[in-house]
FISE-993121 format. One record per residue (C-alpha): y, x, z. Coordinates in Angstrom, 2 decimals. Layout:
N
SITE        c2        c1        c3
SITE         Y         X         Z
...
This chain:
446
SITE        c2        c1        c3
SITE   -100.26   -173.29   -198.08
SITE   -102.47   -175.11   -201.44
SITE   -105.85   -175.42   -200.08
SITE   -108.64   -173.30   -202.59
SITE   -111.61   -175.66   -203.29
SITE   -114.52   -173.30   -203.76
SITE   -117.22   -173.96   -205.48
SITE   -120.64   -172.93   -206.22
SITE   -123.96   -173.60   -207.73
SITE   -127.59   -173.95   -206.40
SITE   -129.59   -173.51   -209.16
SITE   -133.68   -173.98   -209.69
SITE   -134.54   -172.89   -213.12
SITE   -137.80   -173.95   -213.23
SITE   -139.34   -176.39   -210.83
SITE   -143.29   -175.17   -210.10
SITE   -146.19   -177.26   -209.82
SITE   -145.35   -180.18   -211.31
SITE   -146.43   -181.40   -214.56
SITE   -143.76   -180.40   -217.08
SITE   -140.23   -178.74   -217.46
SITE   -137.60   -179.32   -215.18
SITE   -134.89   -177.67   -213.12
SITE   -132.37   -178.86   -210.05
SITE   -128.53   -177.88   -210.51
SITE   -126.72   -178.70   -207.31
SITE   -123.06   -178.16   -206.94
SITE   -121.47   -177.60   -203.50
SITE   -117.87   -178.14   -203.43
SITE   -115.91   -177.09   -199.52
SITE   -119.74   -177.75   -197.98
SITE   -120.16   -180.76   -200.18
SITE   -122.87   -181.71   -202.99
SITE   -120.83   -182.78   -204.98
SITE   -123.38   -183.52   -208.05
SITE   -126.68   -183.27   -208.49
SITE   -128.55   -183.07   -211.69
SITE   -132.71   -183.16   -212.17
SITE   -131.95   -181.40   -215.92
SITE   -135.60   -182.47   -217.67
SITE   -135.23   -179.85   -220.61
SITE   -138.45   -180.59   -221.52
SITE   -138.43   -181.26   -225.43
SITE   -138.04   -184.87   -226.62
SITE   -141.12   -186.28   -228.70
SITE   -140.37   -189.20   -230.32
SITE   -143.71   -191.35   -229.51
SITE   -142.10   -194.67   -229.92
SITE   -140.56   -193.86   -233.58
SITE   -143.67   -192.22   -234.58
SITE   -145.52   -195.05   -234.35
SITE   -143.60   -197.33   -236.48
SITE   -145.41   -198.21   -239.46
SITE   -148.51   -197.04   -238.35
SITE   -151.58   -199.39   -238.04
SITE   -152.13   -200.57   -234.49
SITE   -155.20   -199.08   -233.71
SITE   -153.82   -195.57   -234.97
SITE   -150.83   -196.12   -232.54
SITE   -153.30   -196.76   -229.66
SITE   -155.19   -193.56   -230.01
SITE   -151.08   -191.74   -230.52
SITE   -150.15   -193.07   -227.10
SITE   -152.11   -191.41   -224.85
SITE   -150.52   -187.90   -226.22
SITE   -147.59   -188.71   -224.37
SITE   -149.45   -186.22   -221.32
SITE   -153.00   -185.99   -220.59
SITE   -152.13   -186.24   -217.21
SITE   -151.36   -189.91   -217.68
SITE   -153.83   -190.45   -221.16
SITE   -156.19   -193.03   -219.54
SITE   -153.05   -194.91   -218.13
SITE   -150.73   -194.96   -221.63
SITE   -154.44   -195.47   -223.35
SITE   -155.28   -198.98   -220.97
SITE   -151.55   -200.06   -221.33
SITE   -151.19   -199.42   -225.08
SITE   -154.33   -201.41   -225.61
SITE   -153.37   -204.06   -223.28
SITE   -149.97   -204.72   -225.29
SITE   -151.67   -204.78   -228.78
SITE   -154.00   -207.30   -227.36
SITE   -151.33   -209.41   -226.22
SITE   -149.45   -209.09   -228.88
SITE   -153.05   -210.06   -231.29
SITE   -153.93   -212.98   -228.51
SITE   -157.36   -210.88   -228.12
SITE   -158.95   -211.60   -224.77
SITE   -161.59   -209.17   -223.50
SITE   -164.91   -209.66   -221.87
SITE   -165.11   -209.55   -217.98
SITE   -167.14   -206.67   -218.37
SITE   -164.48   -204.67   -220.43
SITE   -162.08   -205.51   -217.54
SITE   -164.19   -204.24   -215.07
SITE   -164.70   -200.61   -217.01
SITE   -160.95   -200.28   -217.74
SITE   -160.36   -200.51   -214.32
SITE   -163.35   -198.11   -213.28
SITE   -161.58   -196.00   -216.29
SITE   -158.03   -196.72   -214.53
SITE   -159.12   -195.52   -211.30
SITE   -160.75   -192.39   -212.57
SITE   -156.79   -191.70   -213.88
SITE   -156.02   -192.12   -210.34
SITE   -158.80   -190.10   -208.04
SITE   -157.95   -187.22   -210.73
SITE   -154.07   -187.30   -210.44
SITE   -154.00   -187.80   -206.73
SITE   -156.38   -184.96   -206.09
SITE   -154.27   -182.90   -208.07
SITE   -151.12   -183.62   -206.61
SITE   -151.79   -183.43   -203.17
SITE   -154.58   -180.10   -202.83
SITE   -153.24   -178.02   -205.50
SITE   -149.81   -178.94   -206.11
SITE   -148.43   -180.13   -202.75
SITE   -150.56   -178.46   -199.97
SITE   -149.35   -175.65   -200.47
SITE   -145.79   -175.89   -200.12
SITE   -147.10   -177.72   -196.63
SITE   -149.46   -175.33   -195.66
SITE   -147.42   -172.30   -196.61
SITE   -148.60   -170.78   -199.81
SITE   -147.48   -169.68   -203.07
SITE   -150.08   -171.21   -204.91
SITE   -153.66   -172.99   -204.30
SITE   -155.39   -170.05   -205.52
SITE   -153.52   -168.03   -202.41
SITE   -154.72   -170.93   -200.24
SITE   -158.26   -170.82   -201.04
SITE   -158.98   -168.09   -198.62
SITE   -157.70   -169.67   -195.57
SITE   -158.62   -173.46   -196.84
SITE   -161.59   -172.87   -198.58
SITE   -163.04   -176.65   -197.41
SITE   -159.66   -178.29   -198.45
SITE   -159.66   -176.66   -201.90
SITE   -163.22   -177.81   -202.47
SITE   -163.05   -181.03   -201.56
SITE   -160.25   -181.19   -203.90
SITE   -161.83   -179.94   -206.93
SITE   -164.58   -182.37   -205.64
SITE   -162.54   -185.29   -206.13
SITE   -160.55   -184.28   -209.49
SITE   -164.16   -183.53   -210.88
SITE   -165.24   -187.28   -209.92
SITE   -162.17   -188.74   -211.50
SITE   -162.33   -186.85   -214.59
SITE   -166.29   -187.79   -214.84
SITE   -165.56   -191.25   -214.27
SITE   -163.15   -190.96   -217.23
SITE   -165.58   -189.07   -219.56
SITE   -168.38   -191.42   -218.76
SITE   -166.30   -194.55   -220.25
SITE   -164.18   -193.16   -221.95
SITE   -166.27   -190.58   -223.98
SITE   -164.28   -187.52   -222.53
SITE   -161.60   -187.42   -219.88
SITE   -158.36   -187.07   -221.62
SITE   -157.37   -189.00   -224.88
SITE   -160.26   -191.64   -224.14
SITE   -161.15   -192.58   -228.10
SITE   -163.59   -194.88   -226.53
SITE   -161.78   -197.88   -225.38
SITE   -160.67   -199.71   -228.12
SITE   -158.66   -202.91   -228.64
SITE   -161.34   -205.62   -227.64
SITE   -163.41   -203.80   -226.14
SITE   -165.25   -199.97   -225.97
SITE   -167.26   -198.45   -228.85
SITE   -169.75   -197.94   -226.60
SITE   -171.12   -199.14   -223.66
SITE   -172.27   -196.87   -220.74
SITE   -175.76   -197.07   -219.52
SITE   -176.86   -198.14   -216.08
SITE   -177.81   -194.56   -214.84
SITE   -174.57   -192.90   -215.68
SITE   -173.27   -195.72   -213.55
SITE   -175.69   -195.14   -210.65
SITE   -174.89   -191.61   -210.91
SITE   -171.19   -192.61   -210.15
SITE   -172.41   -194.67   -208.13
SITE   -174.51   -192.00   -205.70
SITE   -171.49   -189.56   -206.09
SITE   -168.54   -191.90   -205.09
SITE   -170.52   -192.57   -202.09
SITE   -170.74   -188.88   -201.24
SITE   -167.04   -188.57   -201.26
SITE   -165.88   -190.94   -199.07
SITE   -165.57   -188.42   -196.29
SITE   -163.65   -185.92   -198.35
SITE   -161.34   -188.67   -199.57
SITE   -160.20   -188.43   -196.37
SITE   -159.26   -185.24   -195.74
SITE   -156.21   -184.97   -197.42
SITE   -154.59   -187.11   -194.85
SITE   -156.42   -185.39   -192.32
SITE   -154.14   -182.40   -193.70
SITE   -150.96   -184.63   -193.98
SITE   -151.14   -185.95   -190.24
SITE   -149.94   -182.44   -189.26
SITE   -146.75   -182.55   -190.65
SITE   -143.53   -184.61   -190.26
SITE   -141.10   -186.24   -192.91
SITE   -138.16   -184.37   -193.26
SITE   -135.45   -187.28   -191.14
SITE   -132.75   -185.82   -193.38
SITE   -134.18   -187.82   -196.26
SITE   -134.25   -191.20   -194.67
SITE   -132.27   -193.84   -196.74
SITE   -132.96   -197.21   -197.27
SITE   -134.58   -197.77   -201.05
SITE   -135.35   -200.28   -203.33
SITE   -139.24   -200.27   -204.28
SITE   -140.79   -201.82   -207.19
SITE   -144.49   -202.54   -207.86
SITE   -146.94   -204.92   -209.37
SITE   -148.03   -207.74   -207.13
SITE   -152.01   -208.42   -207.88
SITE   -152.92   -212.04   -208.99
SITE   -156.16   -211.68   -207.20
SITE   -155.20   -210.45   -204.09
SITE   -156.80   -207.12   -204.44
SITE   -154.71   -203.35   -204.27
SITE   -155.02   -202.29   -207.86
SITE   -153.57   -201.77   -211.22
SITE   -153.05   -204.71   -212.84
SITE   -151.20   -208.52   -212.04
SITE   -148.70   -210.76   -213.98
SITE   -145.70   -210.17   -211.56
SITE   -143.92   -207.19   -210.73
SITE   -142.24   -207.66   -207.24
SITE   -139.38   -205.72   -205.56
SITE   -138.64   -205.00   -201.76
SITE   -135.73   -206.78   -202.10
SITE   -137.42   -210.39   -202.56
SITE   -137.30   -210.61   -206.17
SITE   -139.80   -210.50   -208.63
SITE   -140.33   -211.00   -212.46
SITE   -142.76   -211.68   -214.91
SITE   -144.08   -207.97   -216.48
SITE   -143.75   -209.72   -219.82
SITE   -139.69   -210.00   -219.21
SITE   -139.44   -206.24   -218.14
SITE   -136.86   -205.74   -220.48
SITE   -134.54   -207.79   -218.96
SITE   -134.58   -206.47   -215.76
SITE   -135.41   -203.20   -215.87
SITE   -132.83   -201.44   -217.68
SITE   -132.42   -197.86   -219.50
SITE   -129.95   -195.88   -220.12
SITE   -129.24   -192.34   -221.52
SITE   -127.59   -189.32   -219.13
SITE   -125.86   -186.41   -220.70
SITE   -127.97   -183.60   -218.53
SITE   -131.85   -184.79   -219.52
SITE   -133.96   -185.97   -222.02
SITE   -135.44   -188.58   -219.92
SITE   -133.82   -191.80   -219.52
SITE   -132.62   -193.16   -216.34
SITE   -133.43   -196.53   -215.03
SITE   -131.87   -199.72   -212.84
SITE   -132.99   -203.16   -211.72
SITE   -131.41   -205.69   -212.31
SITE   -132.61   -208.63   -210.77
SITE   -130.81   -211.51   -212.00
SITE   -131.45   -210.18   -215.76
SITE   -129.21   -211.93   -218.23
SITE   -127.32   -213.67   -215.52
SITE   -126.02   -210.77   -213.85
SITE   -125.56   -211.85   -210.77
SITE   -125.71   -208.39   -209.27
SITE   -124.98   -204.79   -210.24
SITE   -128.36   -203.37   -211.32
SITE   -129.87   -200.96   -208.62
SITE   -131.35   -197.69   -209.03
SITE   -135.03   -197.76   -207.01
SITE   -138.51   -196.07   -206.82
SITE   -141.76   -196.74   -207.61
SITE   -145.10   -195.08   -206.77
SITE   -147.54   -194.89   -204.48
SITE   -145.41   -195.54   -201.58
SITE   -144.18   -198.62   -203.26
SITE   -147.68   -199.68   -203.98
SITE   -148.43   -199.29   -199.98
SITE   -145.35   -200.53   -198.70
SITE   -145.44   -204.21   -200.86
SITE   -149.48   -204.56   -201.22
SITE   -150.75   -202.37   -198.13
SITE   -152.48   -205.72   -196.69
SITE   -154.67   -205.43   -199.79
SITE   -156.48   -202.09   -198.84
SITE   -159.92   -201.81   -198.22
SITE   -160.80   -201.12   -194.48
SITE   -161.38   -197.82   -194.64
SITE   -158.28   -197.08   -195.92
SITE   -156.25   -199.84   -194.20
SITE   -157.17   -197.97   -190.40
SITE   -156.41   -195.06   -192.01
SITE   -152.57   -196.25   -192.95
SITE   -152.08   -198.53   -189.47
SITE   -153.17   -195.35   -187.40
SITE   -150.42   -193.55   -189.16
SITE   -147.72   -195.78   -189.87
SITE   -145.25   -193.38   -189.04
SITE   -146.10   -191.29   -191.87
SITE   -145.57   -194.37   -194.54
SITE   -142.05   -194.52   -193.90
SITE   -140.30   -196.71   -196.67
SITE   -137.22   -195.53   -196.49
SITE   -138.45   -191.52   -196.80
SITE   -140.08   -190.20   -200.00
SITE   -142.14   -187.64   -198.21
SITE   -144.27   -190.32   -197.67
SITE   -145.12   -190.80   -201.07
SITE   -147.71   -187.66   -200.33
SITE   -149.12   -189.74   -197.80
SITE   -149.30   -192.63   -199.74
SITE   -151.38   -191.36   -202.11
SITE   -153.79   -189.59   -199.26
SITE   -154.08   -193.62   -198.14
SITE   -154.44   -194.27   -201.97
SITE   -157.36   -191.60   -202.30
SITE   -159.80   -193.37   -199.73
SITE   -158.58   -196.95   -201.43
SITE   -159.67   -196.04   -204.62
SITE   -162.56   -193.84   -204.10
SITE   -164.50   -197.30   -202.41
SITE   -162.97   -199.50   -204.78
SITE   -164.46   -197.22   -207.92
SITE   -168.02   -197.10   -205.46
SITE   -168.41   -200.54   -205.57
SITE   -167.15   -201.33   -209.12
SITE   -169.84   -198.71   -210.06
SITE   -172.40   -199.96   -207.94
SITE   -172.22   -203.49   -209.73
SITE   -172.05   -202.00   -213.05
SITE   -174.87   -200.16   -212.64
SITE   -176.70   -203.62   -211.54
SITE   -174.93   -206.00   -214.09
SITE   -173.88   -203.96   -217.59
SITE   -174.86   -204.68   -220.65
SITE   -175.31   -201.78   -223.18
SITE   -175.33   -204.02   -226.10
SITE   -171.95   -205.87   -225.41
SITE   -169.66   -205.10   -228.77
SITE   -165.80   -205.20   -228.59
SITE   -164.32   -209.04   -229.28
SITE   -163.22   -209.33   -233.15
SITE   -159.67   -209.63   -233.98
SITE   -157.62   -210.05   -236.93
SITE   -154.92   -207.30   -237.06
SITE   -152.59   -209.31   -239.26
SITE   -151.98   -211.60   -236.82
SITE   -149.02   -210.09   -235.85
SITE   -147.04   -210.56   -232.48
SITE   -145.04   -209.09   -229.28
SITE   -147.32   -208.26   -226.53
SITE   -145.06   -206.57   -223.17
SITE   -147.38   -205.50   -220.76
SITE   -146.81   -203.29   -217.16
SITE   -149.45   -201.87   -215.22
SITE   -149.18   -198.90   -212.42
SITE   -150.16   -195.89   -213.72
SITE   -150.57   -193.25   -210.53
SITE   -146.94   -192.17   -210.31
SITE   -145.66   -195.80   -210.65
SITE   -144.77   -198.82   -212.99
SITE   -145.92   -198.47   -217.28
SITE   -144.76   -200.65   -219.72
SITE   -145.40   -200.98   -222.73
SITE   -144.22   -203.39   -225.43
SITE   -145.98   -203.41   -229.14
SITE   -144.18   -205.64   -231.93
SITE   -146.50   -205.70   -234.82
SITE   -145.84   -207.25   -238.36
SITE   -148.07   -209.75   -240.32
SITE   -150.01   -206.44   -242.00
SITE   -150.98   -205.14   -238.57
SITE   -148.34   -202.02   -238.50
SITE   -146.51   -201.29   -235.66
SITE   -143.06   -203.16   -235.86
SITE   -141.58   -201.27   -233.00
SITE   -142.42   -199.89   -229.59
SITE   -141.03   -199.82   -226.18
SITE   -142.63   -197.35   -223.51
SITE   -140.50   -196.63   -220.04
SITE   -142.74   -194.91   -217.53
SITE   -142.64   -194.04   -213.95
SITE   -140.59   -190.70   -213.79
SITE   -137.94   -192.52   -215.80
SITE   -137.64   -195.23   -213.74
SITE   -137.46   -193.31   -210.15
SITE   -135.18   -189.98   -211.44
SITE   -132.10   -191.42   -210.30
SITE   -133.41   -191.64   -206.39
SITE   -134.80   -188.71   -206.76
SITE   -131.66   -187.50   -207.69
SITE   -130.14   -189.18   -204.61
SITE   -132.84   -187.69   -202.30
SITE   -132.07   -184.17   -203.34
SITE   -128.27   -184.51   -202.84
SITE   -129.44   -185.88   -199.22
SITE   -131.48   -182.52   -198.58
SITE   -129.14   -179.97   -199.96
SITE   -126.42   -181.54   -197.78
SITE   -128.14   -181.84   -194.64
SITE   -129.02   -177.81   -195.55
SITE   -125.29   -176.84   -196.13
SITE   -124.35   -179.14   -193.12
SITE   -126.63   -177.14   -190.67
SITE   -125.25   -173.75   -191.72
SITE   -127.37   -172.63   -193.98
SITE   -125.74   -171.38   -197.58
SITE   -128.56   -168.75   -199.06
SITE   -129.65   -170.33   -202.19
SITE   -133.29   -168.92   -201.86
SITE   -133.96   -171.02   -198.86
SITE   -132.15   -174.12   -200.15
SITE   -134.18   -174.02   -203.11
SITE   -137.62   -174.51   -202.07
SITE   -136.77   -177.46   -199.39
SITE   -135.69   -178.93   -202.62
SITE   -138.26   -178.53   -204.94
SITE   -140.54   -180.14   -202.17
SITE   -138.82   -183.16   -202.17
SITE   -139.27   -183.09   -206.39
SITE   -142.50   -182.60   -205.61
SITE   -142.92   -185.62   -203.37
SITE   -142.31   -187.70   -206.30
SITE   -145.18   -186.18   -208.19
SITE   -143.28   -186.44   -211.43
SITE   -144.51   -185.91   -214.55
SITE   -141.90   -184.91   -216.97
SITE   -143.51   -185.08   -219.98
SITE   -144.43   -188.81   -219.86
SITE   -140.71   -189.45   -219.15
SITE   -138.93   -187.23   -222.28
SITE   -140.45   -189.47   -225.13
SITE   -138.09   -192.33   -224.89
SITE   -135.06   -190.79   -226.58
SITE   -134.30   -192.99   -229.10
SITE   -134.14   -192.01   -232.81
SITE   -130.95   -193.20   -234.67
């Protein structure tokens, strides 16, 4: 008798509590997951194409509009790519201010994700508002952390999104010592609050069904500090490459079901010694590769809870973000304290010739993972070509694999009700903290 193949879909039309619009489609055939798709249907926005022909100063003001959540990350990376192309070397003070600005982005982003997007899943609530009645101190701590991250960006960038005070070569206006002192005091008062996220996550174990070896990519800090800067990108496979060569090693390709491209890692570059591999990036990857460089408080918390930081399980990304919250509150406090004593409010941006032209490629660590920019500036100071790859586009293939693992484990356990399966799949997606709006701009205009 001919076997009848029974297929049925598990559909999530809209994944709640993530940045942007995305859905999940899992096809199950005869109790086997046969396909998994993260349907990225947020409308594509062609940021690379629309900056071609613009003055470089205008272009670096456009790129942060890719996403308000990640505006500082995009602004800083775009500006530094322009500086690399034009041969501009900013001052040490500018570098410290940019680092503090970037840390503000981290603190705000991690607090938002953990306290308001991820914790409702873990604590059994529909959303953070319904959670507030029983966990008012938790929600207040999340708001305070998110607010200080936004305040750092406002003080240094002149506003907390799309920071126009950040310029090629420096800043339009330098914040004063009193502002830095106020930030220092506020950050010191939030050190206990920064530990609350990990206190909550300690009570929850990773879903072992998701355990699987995975390749991690992150920037290797040049100065041994756990930060968002460095000249090389390294992998958990003990391979590495200069960040300026990212286009040789991080390969994009189009997939039919998504407005966002997918990425793979080719360690051999043009030598093609190995098949390109899917990989992940983000807080868990940074922790896995750079954990020895954490501040003391963050390092102690991670050592005490190493089972929650399993590099083979995506749910560990939540705990890695919690450890980073502790680390970056400490690092921000140190930087603000230093700048409160030493800042030169009269410093002006480094002068440069935009008509010099050139090509600059830069990678930094955005809150959600590796962010790469390449700007080709012509002899008139205008953008000839631009290339941007965002963290979400990099880890989308791995995310699909993990959604499939979770779905298969539930089906194997005899669970067939989509209303039970779907929330579990959403939790897996949220653990990556995807930024869908960032991912969709990379479609090429022909």
